[in-house]
PyMOL commands that place a pseudoatom at each C-alpha (Angstrom):
pseudoatom trace, name=CA, resn=MET, resi=1, chain=A, elem=C, hetatm=0, pos=[19.195, 82.127, 117.762]
pseudoatom trace, name=CA, resn=PRO, resi=2, chain=A, elem=C, hetatm=0, pos=[19.023, 80.038, 120.960]
pseudoatom trace, name=CA, resn=PRO, resi=3, chain=A, elem=C, hetatm=0, pos=[22.336, 79.339, 122.759]
pseudoatom trace, name=CA, resn=ARG, resi=4, chain=A, elem=C, hetatm=0, pos=[22.264, 75.633, 121.799]
pseudoatom trace, name=CA, resn=ASP, resi=5, chain=A, elem=C, hetatm=0, pos=[21.989, 76.561, 118.086]
pseudoatom trace, name=CA, resn=GLN, resi=6, chain=A, elem=C, hetatm=0, pos=[24.816, 79.092, 118.440]
pseudoatom trace, name=CA, resn=LYS, resi=7, chain=A, elem=C, hetatm=0, pos=[27.123, 76.425, 119.913]
pseudoatom trace, name=CA, resn=SER, resi=8, chain=A, elem=C, hetatm=0, pos=[26.202, 74.011, 117.160]
pseudoatom trace, name=CA, resn=ALA, resi=9, chain=A, elem=C, hetatm=0, pos=[26.846, 76.652, 114.481]
pseudoatom trace, name=CA, resn=ALA, resi=10, chain=A, elem=C, hetatm=0, pos=[30.186, 77.523, 116.100]
pseudoatom trace, name=CA, resn=ARG, resi=11, chain=A, elem=C, hetatm=0, pos=[31.247, 73.853, 116.193]
pseudoatom trace, name=CA, resn=LYS, resi=12, chain=A, elem=C, hetatm=0, pos=[30.266, 73.452, 112.550]
pseudoatom trace, name=CA, resn=ALA, resi=13, chain=A, elem=C, hetatm=0, pos=[32.269, 76.558, 111.555]
pseudoatom trace, name=CA, resn=VAL, resi=14, chain=A, elem=C, hetatm=0, pos=[35.342, 75.339, 113.469]
pseudoatom trace, name=CA, resn=ALA, resi=15, chain=A, elem=C, hetatm=0, pos=[35.106, 71.920, 111.806]
pseudoatom trace, name=CA, resn=GLN, resi=16, chain=A, elem=C, hetatm=0, pos=[34.834, 73.513, 108.350]
pseudoatom trace, name=CA, resn=ALA, resi=17, chain=A, elem=C, hetatm=0, pos=[37.825, 75.762, 109.053]
pseudoatom trace, name=CA, resn=ALA, resi=18, chain=A, elem=C, hetatm=0, pos=[39.874, 72.764, 110.183]
pseudoatom trace, name=CA, resn=GLU, resi=19, chain=A, elem=C, hetatm=0, pos=[38.972, 70.853, 107.010]
pseudoatom trace, name=CA, resn=ALA, resi=20, chain=A, elem=C, hetatm=0, pos=[39.932, 73.832, 104.867]
pseudoatom trace, name=CA, resn=ALA, resi=21, chain=A, elem=C, hetatm=0, pos=[43.250, 74.236, 106.708]
pseudoatom trace, name=CA, resn=GLN, resi=22, chain=A, elem=C, hetatm=0, pos=[44.086, 70.571, 106.082]
pseudoatom trace, name=CA, resn=ALA, resi=23, chain=A, elem=C, hetatm=0, pos=[43.105, 70.793, 102.420]
pseudoatom trace, name=CA, resn=VAL, resi=24, chain=A, elem=C, hetatm=0, pos=[45.621, 73.532, 101.577]
pseudoatom trace, name=CA, resn=PRO, resi=25, chain=A, elem=C, hetatm=0, pos=[48.798, 71.604, 102.548]
pseudoatom trace, name=CA, resn=ALA, resi=26, chain=A, elem=C, hetatm=0, pos=[47.406, 68.447, 100.908]
pseudoatom trace, name=CA, resn=ALA, resi=27, chain=A, elem=C, hetatm=0, pos=[46.755, 70.335, 97.669]
pseudoatom trace, name=CA, resn=GLU, resi=28, chain=A, elem=C, hetatm=0, pos=[50.219, 71.932, 97.763]
pseudoatom trace, name=CA, resn=GLU, resi=29, chain=A, elem=C, hetatm=0, pos=[51.865, 68.554, 98.366]
pseudoatom trace, name=CA, resn=LYS, resi=30, chain=A, elem=C, hetatm=0, pos=[49.892, 67.069, 95.485]
pseudoatom trace, name=CA, resn=ARG, resi=31, chain=A, elem=C, hetatm=0, pos=[51.289, 69.809, 93.223]
pseudoatom trace, name=CA, resn=GLY, resi=32, chain=A, elem=C, hetatm=0, pos=[54.801, 69.164, 94.599]
pseudoatom trace, name=CA, resn=ARG, resi=33, chain=A, elem=C, hetatm=0, pos=[54.975, 72.293, 96.730]
pseudoatom trace, name=CA, resn=ARG, resi=34, chain=A, elem=C, hetatm=0, pos=[55.579, 72.143, 100.432]
pseudoatom trace, name=CA, resn=GLY, resi=35, chain=A, elem=C, hetatm=0, pos=[55.020, 75.657, 101.659]
pseudoatom trace, name=CA, resn=GLY, resi=36, chain=A, elem=C, hetatm=0, pos=[57.534, 77.757, 99.811]
pseudoatom trace, name=CA, resn=ASP, resi=37, chain=A, elem=C, hetatm=0, pos=[59.934, 77.969, 96.938]
pseudoatom trace, name=CA, resn=PRO, resi=38, chain=A, elem=C, hetatm=0, pos=[62.121, 74.851, 96.842]
pseudoatom trace, name=CA, resn=ILE, resi=39, chain=A, elem=C, hetatm=0, pos=[65.217, 76.740, 95.738]
pseudoatom trace, name=CA, resn=THR, resi=40, chain=A, elem=C, hetatm=0, pos=[65.172, 79.684, 98.125]
pseudoatom trace, name=CA, resn=GLY, resi=41, chain=A, elem=C, hetatm=0, pos=[63.804, 77.479, 100.906]
pseudoatom trace, name=CA, resn=GLU, resi=42, chain=A, elem=C, hetatm=0, pos=[66.762, 75.132, 100.566]
pseudoatom trace, name=CA, resn=LEU, resi=43, chain=A, elem=C, hetatm=0, pos=[69.165, 78.083, 100.367]
pseudoatom trace, name=CA, resn=ARG, resi=44, chain=A, elem=C, hetatm=0, pos=[67.852, 79.242, 103.723]
pseudoatom trace, name=CA, resn=ARG, resi=45, chain=A, elem=C, hetatm=0, pos=[67.911, 75.772, 105.299]
pseudoatom trace, name=CA, resn=ARG, resi=46, chain=A, elem=C, hetatm=0, pos=[71.421, 74.900, 104.147]
pseudoatom trace, name=CA, resn=ASP, resi=47, chain=A, elem=C, hetatm=0, pos=[73.291, 77.679, 105.977]
pseudoatom trace, name=CA, resn=VAL, resi=48, chain=A, elem=C, hetatm=0, pos=[73.790, 79.645, 102.763]
pseudoatom trace, name=CA, resn=LEU, resi=49, chain=A, elem=C, hetatm=0, pos=[72.585, 82.872, 104.377]
pseudoatom trace, name=CA, resn=PRO, resi=50, chain=A, elem=C, hetatm=0, pos=[75.037, 82.716, 107.321]
pseudoatom trace, name=CA, resn=LEU, resi=51, chain=A, elem=C, hetatm=0, pos=[77.748, 81.768, 104.812]
pseudoatom trace, name=CA, resn=LEU, resi=52, chain=A, elem=C, hetatm=0, pos=[76.973, 84.821, 102.668]
pseudoatom trace, name=CA, resn=VAL, resi=53, chain=A, elem=C, hetatm=0, pos=[76.853, 87.107, 105.699]
pseudoatom trace, name=CA, resn=LEU, resi=54, chain=A, elem=C, hetatm=0, pos=[80.191, 85.831, 107.018]
pseudoatom trace, name=CA, resn=HIS, resi=55, chain=A, elem=C, hetatm=0, pos=[81.648, 86.056, 103.512]
pseudoatom trace, name=CA, resn=TYR, resi=56, chain=A, elem=C, hetatm=0, pos=[80.726, 89.706, 103.043]
pseudoatom trace, name=CA, resn=ILE, resi=57, chain=A, elem=C, hetatm=0, pos=[81.775, 90.635, 106.572]
pseudoatom trace, name=CA, resn=SER, resi=58, chain=A, elem=C, hetatm=0, pos=[85.118, 88.866, 106.035]
pseudoatom trace, name=CA, resn=LEU, resi=59, chain=A, elem=C, hetatm=0, pos=[85.733, 91.304, 103.160]
pseudoatom trace, name=CA, resn=GLY, resi=60, chain=A, elem=C, hetatm=0, pos=[85.334, 94.244, 105.529]
pseudoatom trace, name=CA, resn=PRO, resi=61, chain=A, elem=C, hetatm=0, pos=[82.911, 95.648, 108.100]
pseudoatom trace, name=CA, resn=ALA, resi=62, chain=A, elem=C, hetatm=0, pos=[79.328, 95.819, 106.884]
pseudoatom trace, name=CA, resn=TYR, resi=63, chain=A, elem=C, hetatm=0, pos=[75.900, 96.746, 108.260]
pseudoatom trace, name=CA, resn=GLY, resi=64, chain=A, elem=C, hetatm=0, pos=[72.567, 94.941, 107.946]
pseudoatom trace, name=CA, resn=ASN, resi=65, chain=A, elem=C, hetatm=0, pos=[70.936, 96.860, 105.091]
pseudoatom trace, name=CA, resn=GLN, resi=66, chain=A, elem=C, hetatm=0, pos=[74.170, 96.741, 103.137]
pseudoatom trace, name=CA, resn=LEU, resi=67, chain=A, elem=C, hetatm=0, pos=[74.287, 92.955, 103.535]
pseudoatom trace, name=CA, resn=MET, resi=68, chain=A, elem=C, hetatm=0, pos=[70.665, 92.596, 102.410]
pseudoatom trace, name=CA, resn=GLU, resi=69, chain=A, elem=C, hetatm=0, pos=[71.366, 94.711, 99.324]
pseudoatom trace, name=CA, resn=ARG, resi=70, chain=A, elem=C, hetatm=0, pos=[74.521, 92.759, 98.453]
pseudoatom trace, name=CA, resn=ILE, resi=71, chain=A, elem=C, hetatm=0, pos=[72.731, 89.419, 98.729]
pseudoatom trace, name=CA, resn=ALA, resi=72, chain=A, elem=C, hetatm=0, pos=[69.809, 90.628, 96.609]
pseudoatom trace, name=CA, resn=ALA, resi=73, chain=A, elem=C, hetatm=0, pos=[72.211, 91.982, 93.968]
pseudoatom trace, name=CA, resn=LEU, resi=74, chain=A, elem=C, hetatm=0, pos=[74.319, 88.807, 93.946]
pseudoatom trace, name=CA, resn=THR, resi=75, chain=A, elem=C, hetatm=0, pos=[71.284, 86.568, 93.478]
pseudoatom trace, name=CA, resn=GLU, resi=76, chain=A, elem=C, hetatm=0, pos=[69.538, 88.990, 91.097]
pseudoatom trace, name=CA, resn=GLY, resi=77, chain=A, elem=C, hetatm=0, pos=[66.676, 89.198, 93.582]
pseudoatom trace, name=CA, resn=VAL, resi=78, chain=A, elem=C, hetatm=0, pos=[66.134, 85.432, 93.822]
pseudoatom trace, name=CA, resn=LEU, resi=79, chain=A, elem=C, hetatm=0, pos=[67.148, 85.460, 97.477]
pseudoatom trace, name=CA, resn=GLN, resi=80, chain=A, elem=C, hetatm=0, pos=[65.532, 88.454, 99.146]
pseudoatom trace, name=CA, resn=VAL, resi=81, chain=A, elem=C, hetatm=0, pos=[66.415, 88.827, 102.805]
pseudoatom trace, name=CA, resn=ASN, resi=82, chain=A, elem=C, hetatm=0, pos=[64.187, 91.023, 104.917]
pseudoatom trace, name=CA, resn=PRO, resi=83, chain=A, elem=C, hetatm=0, pos=[65.129, 92.797, 108.157]
pseudoatom trace, name=CA, resn=ASN, resi=84, chain=A, elem=C, hetatm=0, pos=[63.128, 90.277, 110.203]
pseudoatom trace, name=CA, resn=THR, resi=85, chain=A, elem=C, hetatm=0, pos=[65.562, 87.621, 109.016]
pseudoatom trace, name=CA, resn=MET, resi=86, chain=A, elem=C, hetatm=0, pos=[68.820, 89.579, 108.778]
pseudoatom trace, name=CA, resn=TYR, resi=87, chain=A, elem=C, hetatm=0, pos=[68.909, 91.324, 112.138]
pseudoatom trace, name=CA, resn=PRO, resi=88, chain=A, elem=C, hetatm=0, pos=[68.112, 88.250, 114.258]
pseudoatom trace, name=CA, resn=LEU, resi=89, chain=A, elem=C, hetatm=0, pos=[70.811, 86.387, 112.297]
pseudoatom trace, name=CA, resn=LEU, resi=90, chain=A, elem=C, hetatm=0, pos=[73.329, 89.161, 112.973]
pseudoatom trace, name=CA, resn=ARG, resi=91, chain=A, elem=C, hetatm=0, pos=[72.439, 89.146, 116.694]
pseudoatom trace, name=CA, resn=GLN, resi=92, chain=A, elem=C, hetatm=0, pos=[72.798, 85.359, 116.770]
pseudoatom trace, name=CA, resn=LEU, resi=93, chain=A, elem=C, hetatm=0, pos=[76.199, 85.464, 115.040]
pseudoatom trace, name=CA, resn=GLU, resi=94, chain=A, elem=C, hetatm=0, pos=[77.311, 88.186, 117.440]
pseudoatom trace, name=CA, resn=ALA, resi=95, chain=A, elem=C, hetatm=0, pos=[76.080, 86.226, 120.490]
pseudoatom trace, name=CA, resn=ARG, resi=96, chain=A, elem=C, hetatm=0, pos=[78.068, 83.209, 119.258]
pseudoatom trace, name=CA, resn=GLY, resi=97, chain=A, elem=C, hetatm=0, pos=[81.197, 85.378, 119.029]
pseudoatom trace, name=CA, resn=LEU, resi=98, chain=A, elem=C, hetatm=0, pos=[81.495, 85.008, 115.260]
pseudoatom trace, name=CA, resn=ILE, resi=99, chain=A, elem=C, hetatm=0, pos=[81.115, 88.716, 114.528]
pseudoatom trace, name=CA, resn=GLU, resi=100, chain=A, elem=C, hetatm=0, pos=[81.535, 91.909, 116.549]
pseudoatom trace, name=CA, resn=GLY, resi=101, chain=A, elem=C, hetatm=0, pos=[79.202, 94.845, 116.212]
pseudoatom trace, name=CA, resn=SER, resi=102, chain=A, elem=C, hetatm=0, pos=[80.034, 98.478, 116.804]
pseudoatom trace, name=CA, resn=TRP, resi=103, chain=A, elem=C, hetatm=0, pos=[77.980, 101.609, 116.317]
pseudoatom trace, name=CA, resn=GLU, resi=104, chain=A, elem=C, hetatm=0, pos=[79.038, 104.065, 113.621]
pseudoatom trace, name=CA, resn=HIS, resi=105, chain=A, elem=C, hetatm=0, pos=[78.444, 106.841, 116.165]
pseudoatom trace, name=CA, resn=PRO, resi=106, chain=A, elem=C, hetatm=0, pos=[78.867, 105.338, 119.658]
pseudoatom trace, name=CA, resn=ASP, resi=107, chain=A, elem=C, hetatm=0, pos=[77.132, 108.272, 121.360]
pseudoatom trace, name=CA, resn=ARG, resi=108, chain=A, elem=C, hetatm=0, pos=[73.858, 107.579, 119.512]
pseudoatom trace, name=CA, resn=ARG, resi=109, chain=A, elem=C, hetatm=0, pos=[72.221, 104.650, 117.793]
pseudoatom trace, name=CA, resn=SER, resi=110, chain=A, elem=C, hetatm=0, pos=[73.133, 104.726, 114.144]
pseudoatom trace, name=CA, resn=ARG, resi=111, chain=A, elem=C, hetatm=0, pos=[74.395, 102.085, 111.771]
pseudoatom trace, name=CA, resn=ARG, resi=112, chain=A, elem=C, hetatm=0, pos=[75.832, 99.039, 113.450]
pseudoatom trace, name=CA, resn=TYR, resi=113, chain=A, elem=C, hetatm=0, pos=[78.839, 97.730, 111.585]
pseudoatom trace, name=CA, resn=TYR, resi=114, chain=A, elem=C, hetatm=0, pos=[79.862, 94.115, 111.989]
pseudoatom trace, name=CA, resn=ALA, resi=115, chain=A, elem=C, hetatm=0, pos=[83.380, 92.705, 111.698]
pseudoatom trace, name=CA, resn=ILE, resi=116, chain=A, elem=C, hetatm=0, pos=[84.353, 89.063, 111.627]
pseudoatom trace, name=CA, resn=THR, resi=117, chain=A, elem=C, hetatm=0, pos=[86.218, 87.527, 114.575]
pseudoatom trace, name=CA, resn=ALA, resi=118, chain=A, elem=C, hetatm=0, pos=[88.787, 84.712, 114.551]
pseudoatom trace, name=CA, resn=ALA, resi=119, chain=A, elem=C, hetatm=0, pos=[86.020, 82.299, 115.573]
pseudoatom trace, name=CA, resn=GLY, resi=120, chain=A, elem=C, hetatm=0, pos=[83.871, 83.714, 112.761]
pseudoatom trace, name=CA, resn=GLN, resi=121, chain=A, elem=C, hetatm=0, pos=[86.667, 83.161, 110.264]
pseudoatom trace, name=CA, resn=ALA, resi=122, chain=A, elem=C, hetatm=0, pos=[86.930, 79.515, 111.385]
pseudoatom trace, name=CA, resn=GLU, resi=123, chain=A, elem=C, hetatm=0, pos=[83.145, 79.105, 111.122]
pseudoatom trace, name=CA, resn=TYR, resi=124, chain=A, elem=C, hetatm=0, pos=[83.233, 80.691, 107.654]
pseudoatom trace, name=CA, resn=GLN, resi=125, chain=A, elem=C, hetatm=0, pos=[85.867, 78.187, 106.497]
pseudoatom trace, name=CA, resn=GLY, resi=126, chain=A, elem=C, hetatm=0, pos=[83.782, 75.311, 107.869]
pseudoatom trace, name=CA, resn=LEU, resi=127, chain=A, elem=C, hetatm=0, pos=[80.631, 76.557, 106.161]
pseudoatom trace, name=CA, resn=LEU, resi=128, chain=A, elem=C, hetatm=0, pos=[82.505, 76.885, 102.877]
pseudoatom trace, name=CA, resn=GLU, resi=129, chain=A, elem=C, hetatm=0, pos=[83.222, 73.154, 102.995]
pseudoatom trace, name=CA, resn=ASP, resi=130, chain=A, elem=C, hetatm=0, pos=[79.789, 72.145, 104.346]
pseudoatom trace, name=CA, resn=VAL, resi=131, chain=A, elem=C, hetatm=0, pos=[77.722, 74.121, 101.831]
pseudoatom trace, name=CA, resn=LEU, resi=132, chain=A, elem=C, hetatm=0, pos=[79.860, 73.381, 98.754]
pseudoatom trace, name=CA, resn=PRO, resi=133, chain=A, elem=C, hetatm=0, pos=[78.193, 70.043, 97.833]
pseudoatom trace, name=CA, resn=PHE, resi=134, chain=A, elem=C, hetatm=0, pos=[74.720, 71.594, 98.010]
pseudoatom trace, name=CA, resn=LEU, resi=135, chain=A, elem=C, hetatm=0, pos=[75.650, 74.698, 95.998]
pseudoatom trace, name=CA, resn=GLY, resi=136, chain=A, elem=C, hetatm=0, pos=[77.450, 72.578, 93.399]
pseudoatom trace, name=CA, resn=ALA, resi=137, chain=A, elem=C, hetatm=0, pos=[74.436, 70.294, 93.014]
pseudoatom trace, name=CA, resn=LEU, resi=138, chain=A, elem=C, hetatm=0, pos=[72.118, 73.302, 92.799]
pseudoatom trace, name=CA, resn=ALA, resi=139, chain=A, elem=C, hetatm=0, pos=[74.279, 74.953, 90.110]
pseudoatom trace, name=CA, resn=ARG, resi=140, chain=A, elem=C, hetatm=0, pos=[74.422, 71.746, 88.069]
pseudoatom trace, name=CA, resn=SER, resi=141, chain=A, elem=C, hetatm=0, pos=[70.664, 71.248, 88.446]
pseudoatom trace, name=CA, resn=LEU, resi=142, chain=A, elem=C, hetatm=0, pos=[69.837, 74.762, 87.323]
pseudoatom trace, name=CA, resn=ASP, resi=143, chain=A, elem=C, hetatm=0, pos=[72.267, 74.499, 84.398]
pseudoatom trace, name=CA, resn=GLY, resi=144, chain=A, elem=C, hetatm=0, pos=[70.608, 71.210, 83.423]
pseudoatom trace, name=CA, resn=ILE, resi=145, chain=A, elem=C, hetatm=0, pos=[67.123, 72.665, 83.625]
pseudoatom trace, name=CA, resn=PHE, resi=146, chain=A, elem=C, hetatm=0, pos=[68.169, 75.726, 81.636]
pseudoatom trace, name=CA, resn=GLY, resi=147, chain=A, elem=C, hetatm=0, pos=[69.907, 73.610, 79.010]
pseudoatom trace, name=CA, resn=GLU, resi=148, chain=A, elem=C, hetatm=0, pos=[66.980, 71.228, 78.697]
pseudoatom trace, name=CA, resn=ILE, resi=149, chain=A, elem=C, hetatm=0, pos=[64.428, 73.972, 78.239]
pseudoatom trace, name=CA, resn=TYR, resi=150, chain=A, elem=C, hetatm=0, pos=[66.412, 76.613, 76.323]
pseudoatom trace, name=CA, resn=GLY, resi=151, chain=A, elem=C, hetatm=0, pos=[69.190, 74.603, 74.720]
pseudoatom trace, name=CA, resn=ASP, resi=152, chain=A, elem=C, hetatm=0, pos=[72.370, 76.548, 74.100]
pseudoatom trace, name=CA, resn=ALA, resi=153, chain=A, elem=C, hetatm=0, pos=[70.557, 79.914, 74.204]
for i in range(1, 153): cmd.bond("trace and resi %d" % i, "trace and resi %d" % (i + 1))
show_as sticks, trace
zoom trace
């Protein structure tokens, strides 16, 4: 294929890929989806995850995997938190002075336990108030949906 034809074919392929990329979000929006689950997406956007982390750490020192397991158990798997989300969040909370981390065995890297600080306790109390309206509305919405579909089952 001559170079001119190769460039033309490449331009055509790029244009088709761009059209396809635009079609996916448009189709999702048409179906009412905007790139993710509306419930878990809102839980993540509304500071529910930091609230849960600070809540569990306020009960006693905890480590990352333990927090992920507790959140998954609490939400019956609806809110799954992976390490790529949990550990950056823990580092961010620690950098902000809301939690303190310490190694289980200081002489070698092992589990890192996190404890809440006074500033973290204040942040936790603030989040409790800030997130309450959203969680209340979500609970009422889910109860309404369940009741509408399944009745008093």
